[in-house]
Structures are given as structure tokens and as C-alpha cells.
All heavy atoms as an XYZ file, in Angstrom:
882
protein
N      99.327    120.118     96.512
C      98.038    119.554     96.866
C      97.829    119.540     98.366
O      98.774    119.643     99.133
N      96.605    119.392     98.755
C      96.247    119.313    100.162
C      95.943    117.865    100.503
O      95.388    117.152     99.690
C      95.001    120.170    100.442
O      95.257    121.489    100.011
C      94.675    120.179    101.925
N      96.329    117.444    101.693
C      96.071    116.068    102.092
C      95.124    116.049    103.283
O      95.143    116.940    104.117
C      97.372    115.351    102.423
C      98.329    115.402    101.249
S      99.743    114.346    101.461
C      99.106    112.853    100.752
N      94.297    115.018    103.338
C      93.335    114.886    104.429
C      94.065    114.658    105.747
O      95.089    114.012    105.792
C      92.392    113.720    104.148
N      93.503    115.197    106.816
C      94.081    115.012    108.140
C      93.176    114.113    108.959
O      91.967    114.200    108.885
C      94.264    116.355    108.835
C      95.246    117.234    108.112
C      95.385    118.554    108.790
N      95.785    118.358    110.187
C      96.263    119.324    110.939
N      96.380    120.525    110.460
N      96.608    119.094    112.182
N      93.801    113.255    109.754
C      93.030    112.367    110.602
C      93.807    112.137    111.892
O      95.000    112.368    111.950
C      92.779    111.029    109.891
O      94.010    110.423    109.552
N      93.104    111.688    112.922
C      93.731    111.406    114.217
C      93.710    109.902    114.422
O      92.656    109.289    114.366
C      92.950    112.110    115.331
C      93.465    111.819    116.719
C      94.617    112.726    117.038
N      95.058    112.541    118.407
C      96.144    113.118    118.882
N      96.864    113.902    118.114
N      96.515    112.915    120.115
N      94.862    109.314    114.640
C      94.952    107.870    114.805
C      95.698    107.552    116.086
O      96.586    108.298    116.484
C      95.709    107.243    113.624
C      95.060    107.442    112.271
C      93.785    106.621    112.097
N      93.975    105.212    112.368
C      94.382    104.322    111.484
N      94.656    104.687    110.248
N      94.517    103.053    111.813
N      95.375    106.437    116.711
C      96.079    106.003    117.917
C      96.689    104.634    117.685
O      96.045    103.747    117.123
C      95.128    105.961    119.114
C      95.848    105.674    120.415
C      95.037    106.082    121.634
O      94.183    106.954    121.542
N      95.314    105.456    122.755
N      97.950    104.486    118.096
C      98.676    103.226    117.958
C      99.404    102.939    119.259
O      99.635    103.841    120.064
C      99.699    103.305    116.818
C      99.086    103.479    115.462
C      98.892    104.742    114.935
C      98.695    102.388    114.708
C      98.320    104.922    113.681
C      98.126    102.553    113.459
C      97.940    103.817    112.941
N      99.804    101.676    119.431
C     100.612    101.296    120.582
C     102.055    101.094    120.143
O     102.308    100.668    119.006
C     100.077    100.007    121.202
C      98.735    100.189    121.897
C      98.359     98.957    122.671
N      98.352     97.784    121.810
C      97.315     96.977    121.662
N      96.205     97.203    122.317
N      97.380     95.942    120.873
N     102.977    101.369    121.049
C     104.381    101.086    120.787
C     104.532     99.587    120.539
O     103.894     98.777    121.202
C     105.242    101.502    121.982
C     105.165    102.987    122.362
C     105.988    103.246    123.610
C     105.654    103.863    121.216
N     105.348     99.221    119.558
C     105.575     97.817    119.266
C     104.554     97.192    118.333
O     104.523     95.981    118.168
N     103.701     98.019    117.694
C     102.797     97.492    116.665
C     103.022     98.269    115.374
O     103.568     99.369    115.389
C     101.325     97.559    117.093
C     100.707     98.945    117.099
C      99.216     98.919    117.463
O      98.683     97.842    117.794
O      98.595     99.984    117.424
N     102.636     97.658    114.256
C     102.761     98.346    112.970
C     101.932     99.621    112.993
O     100.809     99.621    113.486
C     102.258     97.464    111.820
C     103.202     96.302    111.508
O     104.377     96.362    111.919
O     102.751     95.347    110.859
N     102.499    100.685    112.462
C     101.792    101.956    112.357
C     101.571    102.215    110.874
O     102.534    102.290    110.109
C     102.656    103.053    112.993
C     102.060    104.454    113.147
C     102.808    105.198    114.239
C     102.138    105.234    111.856
N     100.326    102.276    110.457
C      99.997    102.512    109.054
C      98.955    103.617    108.959
O      97.942    103.564    109.647
C      99.466    101.236    108.408
N      99.243    104.612    108.120
C      98.343    105.748    107.946
C      98.152    105.984    106.453
O      99.127    106.052    105.699
C      98.922    107.029    108.589
C      97.985    108.204    108.383
C      99.185    106.817    110.070
N      96.900    106.096    106.028
C      96.604    106.430    104.637
C      96.347    107.930    104.538
O      95.577    108.478    105.325
C      95.370    105.680    104.143
S      95.619    103.909    104.035
N      96.997    108.573    103.599
C      96.762    109.991    103.339
C      96.249    110.128    101.916
O      96.883    109.653    100.967
C      98.056    110.797    103.506
C      98.664    110.804    104.911
C      99.958    111.591    104.910
C      97.683    111.385    105.914
N      95.083    110.753    101.778
C      94.469    110.939    100.472
C      94.732    112.337     99.949
O      94.766    113.300    100.715
C      92.948    110.743    100.548
C      92.568    109.319    100.895
O      93.336    108.409    100.536
O      91.523    109.127    101.524
N      94.897    112.449     98.656
C      95.026    113.753     98.016
C      93.641    114.376     97.945
O      92.698    113.758     97.454
C      95.615    113.602     96.595
C      95.583    114.930     95.872
C      97.028    113.063     96.665
N      93.494    115.587     98.468
C      92.197    116.253     98.479
C      92.019    117.202     97.295
O      90.930    117.424     96.825
C      92.003    117.025     99.785
C      92.081    116.140    101.023
S      90.933    114.746    100.992
C      89.384    115.591    101.200
N      93.115    117.794     96.849
C      93.051    118.650     95.667
C      94.454    118.739     95.065
O      95.403    118.230     95.628
C      92.496    120.040     95.988
C      93.371    120.801     96.974
O      94.601    120.837     96.777
O      92.833    121.367     97.927
N      94.560    119.365     93.924
C      95.846    119.459     93.252
C      95.939    118.427     92.140
O      95.055    117.594     91.952
N      97.021    118.478     91.391
C      97.203    117.599     90.238
C      97.994    116.362     90.651
O      99.216    116.393     90.736
C      97.922    118.366     89.106
C      98.088    117.586     87.831
C      96.800    116.914     87.379
O      95.805    117.618     87.176
O      96.803    115.675     87.245
N      97.264    115.293     90.936
C      97.872    114.050     91.424
C      98.914    113.498     90.451
O      99.961    112.997     90.859
C      96.765    113.029     91.658
C      97.256    111.648     91.960
C      97.833    111.352     93.188
C      97.147    110.634     91.023
C      98.285    110.076     93.469
C      97.594    109.357     91.295
C      98.165    109.074     92.526
N      98.645    113.592     89.151
C      99.528    112.974     88.160
C     100.913    113.619     88.110
O     101.834    113.049     87.553
C      98.881    113.016     86.774
O      98.706    114.367     86.372
N     101.060    114.814     88.711
C     102.353    115.481     88.671
C     103.295    115.013     89.785
O     104.451    115.398     89.823
C     102.173    117.005     88.757
O     101.653    117.360     90.026
N     102.798    114.161     90.701
C     103.643    113.657     91.787
C     104.480    112.493     91.264
O     103.946    111.504     90.789
C     102.789    113.204     92.990
C     103.678    112.621     94.086
C     101.970    114.367     93.530
N     105.811    112.641     91.345
C     106.695    111.591     90.837
C     107.305    110.757     91.957
O     107.782    109.661     91.723
C     107.825    112.196     89.982
O     108.585    113.106     90.785
C     107.265    112.926     88.769
N     107.319    111.267     93.179
C     107.853    110.508     94.314
C     107.245    111.044     95.600
O     106.858    112.209     95.675
C     109.379    110.615     94.363
N     107.178    110.183     96.613
C     106.642    110.578     97.906
C     107.507    109.938     98.980
O     107.907    108.781     98.866
C     105.199    110.087     98.033
C     104.563    110.308     99.388
S     104.201    112.030     99.732
C     102.639    112.215     98.886
N     107.810    110.704    100.018
C     108.530    110.148    101.163
C     107.863    110.654    102.430
O     107.113    111.629    102.406
C     110.011    110.548    101.138
O     110.147    111.954    101.295
N     108.134    109.987    103.535
C     107.546    110.408    104.795
C     108.399    110.011    105.976
O     109.094    109.004    105.929
N     108.337    110.827    107.014
C     109.019    110.532    108.270
C     108.022    110.718    109.403
O     107.209    111.650    109.366
C     110.216    111.458    108.484
C     111.272    111.356    107.392
C     112.503    112.186    107.705
N     113.341    111.566    108.723
C     114.194    110.562    108.485
N     114.297    110.064    107.274
N     114.919    110.065    109.451
N     108.076    109.824    110.384
C     107.267    109.991    111.582
C     108.068    110.847    112.551
O     109.177    110.480    112.936
C     106.944    108.638    112.221
C     106.001    108.733    113.427
C     104.580    109.054    112.948
C     106.009    107.452    114.235
N     107.528    112.022    112.901
C     108.254    112.955    113.756
C     107.412    113.364    114.957
O     106.194    113.485    114.863
C     108.640    114.206    112.961
C     109.667    113.922    111.877
C     110.039    115.164    111.117
N     110.583    116.189    112.000
C     110.749    117.459    111.631
N     110.405    117.859    110.419
N     111.246    118.334    112.470
N     108.105    113.589    116.069
C     107.432    114.029    117.300
C     106.858    115.430    117.089
O     107.440    116.262    116.411
C     108.416    114.033    118.464
C     107.764    114.386    119.789
C     108.733    114.201    120.941
N     108.850    112.825    121.351
C     107.958    112.184    122.109
N     106.868    112.805    122.515
N     108.141    110.944    122.464
N     105.692    115.663    117.687
C     105.003    116.940    117.567
C     104.970    117.633    118.925
O     104.760    116.994    119.952
C     103.558    116.712    117.052
C     102.716    117.958    117.192
C     103.588    116.248    115.608
N     105.211    118.925    118.915
C     105.084    119.745    120.119
C     103.823    120.577    119.993
O     103.576    121.158    118.939
C     106.282    120.691    120.263
C     107.624    120.002    120.342
S     108.959    121.185    120.627
C     108.671    122.405    119.352
N     103.045    120.642    121.051
C     101.833    121.460    121.045
C     102.094    122.751    121.807
O     102.789    122.748    122.814
C     100.671    120.712    121.705
O     100.357    119.563    120.959
N     101.548    123.827    121.292
C     101.701    125.099    121.986
C     101.105    126.229    121.184
O     101.095    126.181    119.956
N     100.628    127.222    121.889
C     100.055    128.416    121.235
C      98.944    128.050    120.257
O      98.805    128.675    119.203
C     101.152    129.228    120.541
S     102.434    129.796    121.659
N      98.195    127.019    120.574
C      97.049    126.665    119.755
C      97.363    125.953    118.461
O      96.484    125.720    117.650
N      98.632    125.580    118.241
C      98.951    124.856    117.011
C     100.035    123.823    117.288
O     100.798    123.952    118.242
C      99.396    125.811    115.903
C     100.637    126.617    116.231
C     100.975    127.565    115.100
C     102.209    128.396    115.449
N     102.604    129.265    114.364
N     100.070    122.804    116.470
C     101.074    121.757    116.599
C     102.189    121.999    115.603
O     101.936    122.346    114.455
C     100.450    120.385    116.317
C      99.414    119.995    117.362
O      99.467    120.552    118.467
O      98.575    119.140    117.066
N     103.418    121.787    116.039
C     104.574    121.926    115.155
C     105.488    120.723    115.376
O     105.542    120.172    116.470
C     105.353    123.211    115.475
C     104.575    124.493    115.264
C     104.355    124.821    113.796
O     105.021    124.204    112.950
O     103.511    125.679    113.515
N     106.238    120.348    114.342
C     107.224    119.297    114.512
C     108.311    119.765    115.465
O     108.705    120.938    115.446
C     107.865    118.925    113.172
C     106.953    118.147    112.260
C     106.647    118.625    111.007
C     106.418    116.928    112.654
C     105.820    117.913    110.158
C     105.584    116.216    111.814
C     105.287    116.701    110.559
N     108.797    118.844    116.303
C     109.908    119.131    117.192
C     111.160    119.285    116.332
O     111.577    118.344    115.658
C     110.093    117.963    118.172
C     111.203    118.195    119.173
O     112.048    119.074    118.937
O     111.231    117.475    120.185
N     111.777    120.482    116.325
C     112.938    120.696    115.449
C     114.135    119.825    115.828
O     115.033    119.612    115.010
C     113.253    122.184    115.621
C     112.620    122.577    116.910
C     111.432    121.675    117.102
N     114.147    119.295    117.044
C     115.253    118.439    117.478
C     115.052    116.976    117.076
O     115.954    116.164    117.210
C     115.419    118.531    119.001
C     115.648    119.938    119.520
S     117.114    120.715    118.789
C     118.385    119.735    119.582
N     113.863    116.636    116.594
C     113.552    115.245    116.240
C     113.529    115.092    114.720
O     112.642    115.621    114.058
C     112.197    114.840    116.837
C     111.793    113.424    116.431
O     112.684    112.569    116.285
O     110.588    113.182    116.269
N     114.505    114.379    114.200
C     114.550    114.153    112.747
C     113.590    113.050    112.316
O     113.313    112.904    111.134
C     115.982    113.811    112.309
C     116.927    114.992    112.457
C     116.413    116.232    111.729
O     116.162    116.187    110.530
N     116.246    117.324    112.450
N     113.103    112.277    113.266
C     112.081    111.287    112.963
C     112.618    109.983    112.418
O     113.826    109.769    112.310
N     111.689    109.110    112.088
C     111.999    107.792    111.529
C     111.428    107.725    110.118
O     110.274    108.067    109.889
C     111.343    106.688    112.362
C     111.709    106.682    113.836
C     112.942    105.841    114.094
N     113.299    105.880    115.496
C     113.457    104.796    116.240
N     113.284    103.602    115.720
N     113.814    104.908    117.505
N     112.251    107.261    109.197
C     111.819    107.132    107.807
C     110.729    106.068    107.691
O     110.839    104.985    108.262
C     113.014    106.755    106.933
O     112.633    106.709    105.587
N     109.654    106.408    106.967
C     108.533    105.496    106.788
C     108.558    104.880    105.392
O     109.073    105.480    104.444
C     107.208    106.249    106.980
C     107.094    106.947    108.329
S     105.511    107.812    108.551
C     104.462    106.424    109.048
N     107.998    103.688    105.279
C     107.800    103.080    103.966
C     106.560    103.725    103.360
O     105.586    103.974    104.063
C     107.584    101.575    104.098
C     108.722    100.793    104.770
C     108.295     99.361    105.040
C     109.964    100.828    103.909
N     106.596    104.005    102.053
C     105.469    104.677    101.396
C     105.033    103.869    100.179
O     105.867    103.483     99.352
C     105.859    106.108    100.953
C     104.642    106.818    100.367
C     106.437    106.903    102.114
N     103.735    103.601    100.100
C     103.171    102.847     98.982
C     102.027    103.644     98.381
O     101.161    104.135     99.107
C     102.637    101.495     99.465
C     103.656    100.651    100.159
C     103.768    100.691    101.543
C     104.519     99.845     99.442
C     104.714     99.919    102.204
C     105.476     99.069    100.092
C     105.579     99.108    101.475
N     102.012    103.742     97.051
C     100.896    104.421     96.399
C      99.677    103.513     96.447
O      99.768    102.308     96.199
C     101.251    104.755     94.952
C     100.207    105.622     94.287
C     100.684    106.165     92.950
O     101.875    106.274     92.703
N      99.744    106.484     92.097
N      98.524    104.068     96.816
C      97.297    103.284     96.907
C      96.670    103.125     95.528
O      96.731    104.028     94.700
C      96.276    103.987     97.824
C      96.754    104.122     99.253
C      95.721    104.846    100.104
O      95.255    104.298    101.078
N      95.365    106.064     99.745
N      96.052    101.977     95.324
C      95.266    101.778     94.109
C      94.008    102.629     94.236
O      93.393    102.683     95.299
C      94.895    100.305     93.945
C      96.090     99.404     93.717
C      96.833     99.761     92.436
O      96.216     99.969     91.390
N      98.146     99.850     92.519
N      93.637    103.287     93.156
C      92.481    104.179     93.198
C      91.253    103.455     92.664
O      91.253    102.953     91.544
C      92.754    105.450     92.349
C      91.580    106.400     92.457
C      94.039    106.119     92.801
N      90.223    103.406     93.492
C      88.950    102.832     93.047
C      88.289    103.821     92.090
O      88.528    105.029     92.181
C      88.051    102.577     94.247
N      87.456    103.341     91.156
C      86.756    104.264     90.263
C      86.011    105.333     91.062
O      85.266    105.004     91.980
C      85.778    103.354     89.511
C      86.431    102.001     89.549
C      87.138    101.943     90.892
N      86.266    106.588     90.755
C      85.621    107.682     91.454
C      86.253    108.010     92.802
O      85.824    108.930     93.474
N      87.290    107.246     93.185
C      87.926    107.464     94.481
C      89.071    108.460     94.400
O      89.469    108.889     93.320
N      89.583    108.802     95.558
C      90.703    109.737     95.628
C      92.022    108.982     95.677
O      92.127    107.963     96.359
C      90.597    110.606     96.892
C      89.449    111.604     96.938
C      89.338    112.193     98.337
C      89.675    112.698     95.914
N      93.039    109.479     94.971
C      94.356    108.847     95.050
C      95.001    109.165     96.398
O      94.589    110.091     97.098
C      95.126    109.490     93.899
C      94.478    110.824     93.721
C      93.025    110.625     94.074
N      96.002    108.410     96.749
C      96.702    108.682     97.992
C      97.826    107.690     98.223
O      98.184    106.913     97.341
N      98.366    107.741     99.432
C      99.511    106.907     99.784
C      99.307    106.279    101.155
O      98.638    106.846    102.025
C     100.787    107.747     99.822
C     101.277    108.142     98.478
C     102.202    107.494     97.702
C     100.883    109.286     97.720
N     102.385    108.169     96.524
C     101.592    109.268     96.506
C      99.985    110.329     97.955
C     101.441    110.248     95.544
C      99.830    111.304     96.987
C     100.557    111.260     95.793
N      99.932    105.109    101.331
C      99.981    104.443    102.620
C     101.379    104.652    103.195
O     102.380    104.341    102.541
C      99.704    102.944    102.451
C      99.889    102.084    103.702
C      98.835    102.436    104.747
C      99.824    100.605    103.353
N     101.439    105.195    104.415
C     102.702    105.410    105.116
C     102.794    104.370    106.228
O     101.870    104.252    107.046
C     102.751    106.819    105.722
C     102.807    107.908    104.695
C     101.648    108.331    104.053
C     104.008    108.515    104.362
C     101.693    109.331    103.090
C     104.048    109.520    103.406
C     102.896    109.928    102.772
N     103.889    103.604    106.268
C     104.013    102.494    107.198
C     105.309    102.591    107.992
O     106.374    102.856    107.429
C     103.985    101.173    106.420
C     104.199     99.886    107.217
C     103.029     99.636    108.153
C     104.397     98.711    106.274
N     105.202    102.382    109.295
C     106.369    102.246    110.163
C     106.213    100.900    110.868
O     105.266    100.709    111.631
C     106.435    103.390    111.180
C     107.772    103.539    111.916
C     108.882    103.973    110.956
C     107.662    104.534    113.048
N     107.127     99.947    110.590
C     106.978     98.590    111.145
C     107.071     98.559    112.670
O     107.655     99.446    113.304
C     108.146     97.819    110.513
C     108.557     98.623    109.321
C     108.263    100.050    109.679
N     106.524     97.493    113.259
C     106.487     97.317    114.707
C     107.873     97.445    115.348
O     108.015     98.024    116.427
C     105.875     95.961    115.046
N     108.901     96.912    114.694
C     110.253     96.972    115.256
C     110.718     98.419    115.426
O     111.506     98.721    116.331
C     111.227     96.207    114.357
N     110.225     99.321    114.567
C     110.582    100.738    114.657
C     109.770    101.446    115.745
O     110.305    102.246    116.505
C     110.355    101.430    113.318
C     111.319    101.002    112.234
C     112.665    101.693    112.344
O     112.732    102.811    112.881
O     113.657    101.095    111.901
N     108.480    101.164    115.818
C     107.662    101.857    116.820
C     108.043    101.416    118.240
O     107.879    102.168    119.187
C     106.148    101.645    116.605
O     105.801    100.285    116.853
C     105.722    102.052    115.197
N     108.577    100.202    118.375
C     108.969     99.696    119.690
C     110.057    100.566    120.322
O     110.168    100.648    121.539
C     109.444     98.244    119.587
N     110.849    101.245    119.483
C     111.944    102.059    119.988
C     111.581    103.508    120.247
O     112.436    104.302    120.638
N     110.314    103.861    120.031
C     109.877    105.243    120.229
C     109.330    105.451    121.636
O     109.021    104.490    122.340
C     108.802    105.599    119.198
C     109.251    105.600    117.736
C     108.049    105.765    116.820
C     110.280    106.686    117.485
N     109.187    106.698    122.023
C     108.583    107.046    123.311
C     107.107    107.366    123.106
O     106.725    107.876    122.052
C     109.270    108.281    123.897
O     110.647    108.043    124.080
N     106.269    107.104    124.120
C     104.853    107.493    123.997
C     104.754    109.003    123.763
O     105.594    109.767    124.237
C     104.266    107.118    125.355
C     105.192    106.085    125.921
C     106.557    106.458    125.404
N     103.741    109.408    123.029
C     103.546    110.833    122.792
C     102.828    111.101    121.492
O     102.282    110.194    120.868
N     102.840    112.365    121.089
C     102.154    112.793    119.868
C     103.147    112.924    118.732
O     104.223    113.512    118.890
C     101.450    114.131    120.100
C     100.311    114.006    121.102
O      99.657    112.939    121.119
O     100.081    114.956    121.861
N     102.756    112.403    117.575
C     103.611    112.388    116.398
C     102.809    112.855    115.188
O     101.586    112.910    115.221
C     104.148    110.973    116.130
C     105.129    110.494    117.172
C     104.694    109.968    118.376
C     106.502    110.584    116.949
C     105.589    109.528    119.349
C     107.418    110.150    117.908
C     106.949    109.622    119.102
O     107.844    109.201    120.053
N     103.519    113.154    114.110
C     102.878    113.495    112.852
C     103.686    112.925    111.706
O     104.860    112.576    111.860
N     103.049    112.817    110.545
C     103.748    112.361    109.341
C     104.259    113.594    108.599
O     103.474    114.460    108.219
C     102.823    111.531    108.431
C     103.531    111.176    107.135
C     102.348    110.277    109.154
N     105.563    113.669    108.432
C     106.204    114.735    107.671
C     106.345    114.202    106.246
O     107.286    113.493    105.930
C     107.573    115.040    108.290
C     108.259    116.249    107.663
O     107.672    116.866    106.752
O     109.381    116.566    108.089
N     105.337    114.499    105.402
C     105.289    113.950    104.047
C     105.845    114.954    103.047
O     105.550    116.145    103.133
C     103.850    113.583    103.689
N     106.638    114.448    102.112
C     107.243    115.292    101.089
C     106.995    114.678     99.720
O     107.275    113.508     99.511
C     108.743    115.457    101.349
C     108.985    116.240    102.631
C     110.382    116.080    103.158
N     110.453    116.669    104.491
C     110.929    117.880    104.751
N     111.394    118.623    103.775
N     110.950    118.343    105.972
N     106.453    115.503     98.830
C     106.165    115.055     97.472
C     107.145    115.705     96.511
O     107.432    116.890     96.640
C     104.751    115.472     97.050
C     103.652    114.852     97.848
S     102.021    115.525     97.366
C     101.961    116.979     98.413
N     107.649    114.919     95.561
C     108.433    115.482     94.469
C     107.516    115.551     93.256
O     106.885    114.556     92.885
C     109.676    114.612     94.158
C     110.432    115.196     92.974
C     110.574    114.514     95.387
N     107.418    116.741     92.673
C     106.519    116.957     91.542
C     107.301    116.918     90.230
O     108.508    117.130     90.211
C     105.818    118.314     91.683
C     105.086    118.536     93.009
C     104.523    119.944     93.071
C     103.985    117.508     93.196
N     106.588    116.635     89.151
C     107.208    116.647     87.828
C     107.926    117.980     87.649
O     107.385    119.028     87.991
C     106.150    116.447     86.753
N     109.140    117.948     87.144
C     109.916    119.170     87.011
C     110.853    119.369     88.191
O     111.645    120.299     88.213
N     110.737    118.503     89.210
C     111.672    118.545     90.319
C     111.269    119.386     91.513
O     111.987    119.459     92.491
N     110.106    120.053     91.452
C     109.667    120.872     92.582
C     109.344    119.978     93.772
O     108.863    118.858     93.618
C     108.441    121.690     92.196
N     109.632    120.475     94.976
C     109.353    119.728     96.195
C     108.195    120.391     96.933
O     108.220    121.599     97.174
C     110.588    119.714     97.096
C     110.458    118.996     98.434
C     110.320    117.495     98.222
C     111.663    119.288     99.309
N     107.183    119.600     97.261
C     106.053    120.119     98.031
C     106.044    119.419     99.382
O     106.145    118.200     99.449
C     104.744    119.858     97.294
N     105.950    120.180    100.449
C     105.955    119.620    101.793
C     104.581    119.813    102.412
O     104.033    120.910    102.386
C     107.020    120.311    102.672
C     106.997    119.740    104.083
C     108.398    120.187    102.050
N     104.015    118.736    102.939
C     102.749    118.880    103.638
C     103.071    119.237    105.080
O     103.958    118.648    105.684
C     101.932    117.570    103.618
O     102.634    116.571    104.348
C     101.683    117.096    102.211
N     102.372    120.208    105.615
C     102.519    120.477    107.042
C     101.923    119.275    107.753
O     101.322    118.453    107.113
C     101.826    121.793    107.394
C     102.495    122.960    106.661
C     101.933    124.285    107.044
N     102.117    124.572    108.458
C     103.253    125.035    108.986
N     104.287    125.232    108.230
N     103.320    125.284    110.278
N     102.074    119.142    109.017
C     101.711    117.918    109.737
C     100.407    117.332    109.206
O      99.338    117.817    109.481
C     101.591    118.208    111.224
C     101.503    116.954    112.069
C     101.511    117.298    113.535
C     100.279    118.028    113.943
N      99.061    117.242    113.819
N     100.526    116.278    108.416
C      99.385    115.794    107.653
C      98.597    114.680    108.319
O      97.559    114.301    107.827
C      99.829    115.362    106.259
O     100.973    114.561    106.346
N      99.080    114.136    109.421
C      98.296    113.156    110.171
C      98.674    113.294    111.635
O      99.848    113.421    111.951
C      98.573    111.743    109.672
N      97.693    113.284    112.505
C      97.946    113.346    113.938
C      97.935    111.933    114.489
O      96.965    111.196    114.303
C      96.872    114.182    114.639
O      96.934    115.510    114.199
N      99.014    111.567    115.155
C      99.179    110.204    115.647
C      99.539    110.250    117.120
O     100.413    111.016    117.527
C     100.283    109.481    114.853
C      99.848    109.327    113.399
C     100.608    108.121    115.482
C     100.955    108.988    112.454
N      98.853    109.429    117.906
C      99.156    109.308    119.326
C      99.719    107.913    119.562
O      99.080    106.917    119.222
C      97.886    109.524    120.152
O      98.154    109.313    121.517
N     100.935    107.841    120.104
C     101.538    106.551    120.436
C     101.449    106.349    121.938
O     101.828    107.220    122.719
C     103.012    106.513    120.008
C     103.300    106.201    118.549
C     104.788    106.285    118.280
C     102.770    104.837    118.166
N     100.908    105.186    122.338
C     100.759    104.900    123.755
C     101.572    103.663    124.109
O     101.945    102.876    123.234
C      99.278    104.651    124.109
O      98.788    103.549    123.333
C      98.441    105.883    123.815
N     101.837    103.495    125.405
C     102.592    102.367    125.896
C     101.918    101.072    125.449
O     100.717    100.911    125.595
C     102.641    102.442    127.431
C     103.637    101.448    128.027
O     103.937    100.441    127.353
O     104.095    101.697    129.140
N     102.698    100.154    124.896
C     102.127     98.919    124.348
C     101.868     97.837    125.378
O     101.377     96.773    125.043
N     102.215     98.095    126.657
C     102.047     97.048    127.672
C     100.575     96.701    127.867
O      99.716     97.570    127.868
C     102.656     97.507    128.999
N     100.301     95.424    128.029
C      98.932     94.971    128.282
C      98.614     95.198    129.748
O      99.393     94.841    130.627
C      98.780     93.475    127.918
C      97.388     92.984    128.284
C      99.058     93.267    126.449
N      97.475     95.819    130.020
C      97.087     96.103    131.406
C      95.814     95.356    131.752
O      94.965     95.158    130.950
C      96.858     97.606    131.592
C      98.158     98.368    131.539
C      97.906     99.861    131.799
N      99.163    100.553    132.005
C     100.038    100.848    131.051
N      99.793    100.475    129.822
N     101.150    101.481    131.323
């Protein structure tokens, strides 16, 4: 399936929560979802995950679907985790396990900018 992309900004030391909605594909075949917040490198007109950054494991919660709404997941990284990160650009490396055991990986599915949390 394809997931919606959005650009979000957060400060270091605050909860980071991103909702990703399923845009197409068979939602009912997803049996598990995991996500990691990973640093993104920009170059050559496209963003890629930094291969040296394994990222931080995120908490994942399935969203309740409103009638006529799209299913999706909430990816959360608590404030204590974001406090230890460096300012910069990040993405959610989301992985879905489908019925039958197949693994589907979303390419950078959310663009996140983390800025210094100091009050100015």
C-alpha cells in the first residue's frame, strides 16, 4: 500500500507523533506495523535515509477508523527520546507485515524537521 506523506516540525525534547494513513492497498492484510525515526540525507533531488543511522524505535498504534475514513497508524517517539537527538531532517521508516508473512517497506513516509527545543 501507499501511505500519505506530510511535512511536520517538532522540537527536541517534546513528544513526536505522526499519523500515516493508508492511501491504497488492502488494509485488512496488514498484521503488524513497526517504525523507526531515522535521519535523512538530502541530495541529487531526493531524500534518502542515512545508512549509518539505524534510528530510534517508535511506538505504533492503529488508529480507529471513522465511517468513510481511511485507516492508518500513529507513530510516536516520546519526549525523552527526542531530547537525545540532534536537530535536522528525519523520516519514519515504516515496515508492514502482511498476511502470509510478506514484508512491505514504505520509503520515507513522513518528512520531519527537528529543531533545537531551547526557548528564545
